[in-house]
Every structure is written in structure tokens, then in C-alpha cells.
C-alpha angles and dihedrals in degrees: 000000000000116000112252096249092055097045097103106160098161137026087355091277122133095228099181093047091048089050091053092049091052090051090048091050091048095049101036101043096074088057101037114040141114094266091054093045093053090045090051093049090047095049097038102036121003099048097043088046091053092048091047089051093051091050094046091049096050118110094027091307095302094145089055092053093045091050091048091051091046091050091050091049094050093046091049093051103031090102087069092060120100145140107244095187145334133199144167118224085203125075116250090209089058091053114114132187109283096021127110131239120210115219125191127189137186112213137181116221096169109196092356122093131223092257088060095061144043114222111200142178108232112201145158144120114327121226130219089280093054089251128133101226095176118022145158128230131223122195121244125213126227105244105168142021106225093185132244093061093306123128140183119226130187133192143143141231128210117225103228100176143013126267136070111328124197132184142183137170129251137183125214131178111261130196128151092236096052108116091207130016090230094049095111093046089231126134134152117205124196 
């Protein structure tokens, strides 16, 4: 069997391949064109950026200065942040598809406060190296002040499919005016 592109029976034109390309162009262009691309950029990036700028520049740019102060404080104290321990009172081996697994963690934030961070369970399928190459995260809630800058968090993950599931805990800086959760380049893994 000759591949479609090389089947050139007359006038050295691959008629079947050209026909398939015409169908592809006709069906794909409404979804993938410059107009749609500009609209996507506008909706996903330009408009939110303009709104963010307006909010940050209100009140003589006070939100900008507050955010800059917060970033400096978090960066200065990030070395104090750590996950001391995390556990699950449930058994991973008893977890079945569709059920939930409760996860608890004790973390040290040092001089930072729970409102400065987002503590998350990061979970997913584990590979042959016991790593989670592509995972999801689920937020954990602060449930107890343990004193001396230590806090207890709790959350849960939902088992969405079968297979070996792994999880860990991570801490990220969190502020309502951050444009991206990874903006500061700071993360603390258990």
C-alpha cells in the first residue's frame, strides 16, 4: 500500500492527500485562526493584566507597595519554612477508586503566618522511581496553632483512578495580589 502523500496517479498530484488537507483546513480554521488567537490572548492575558494593574494602582499605588513589602518579608523568612511531618490516618492500601484519603501535616512557618502561604497535598500516579511526574494538588486547611510558628493542616485527596497513588505535601507563598503562584520561585517540599 502506497502512503496517501505518495499516491500520485495523475498530474503528479496526491489527490486524496490534497482532499484530506482541504477538509482539515475547512474544519480546523474556525477553531485555530489568528482571530481566535488574539481573542484568547486578550481574554486570558491582556484583559486580566489591565484589571490587575488598575487594582494595584488604586489608592496611590498602596496595593503595589503592600505587595512589595509582603514579597520582601516572605523572601527574608522563607528559610524558616518546612514540612515537619505528614501522615494519613487512613490506609493507602484500603483506598479505592472514588474514595477520599485524609492527609494531615505539621509545618513550621517561623515568622510567617498561615495567610502568607498555601499548604497543599500534591498527589498522583507514581512512576518506577517512586516519583510523581504529573500530579494534582489539593489545598489543606490550617486547623490548629501548635505554637512557636508551628501549625497543623488537614486536607484530603480523592482517588480518581486505580493504580499506585503517591502523595506529599508542599508549601507555596500565597497572596491575593500574586499574579502567579510560582511568581516568587519559592516552594518547600516535604
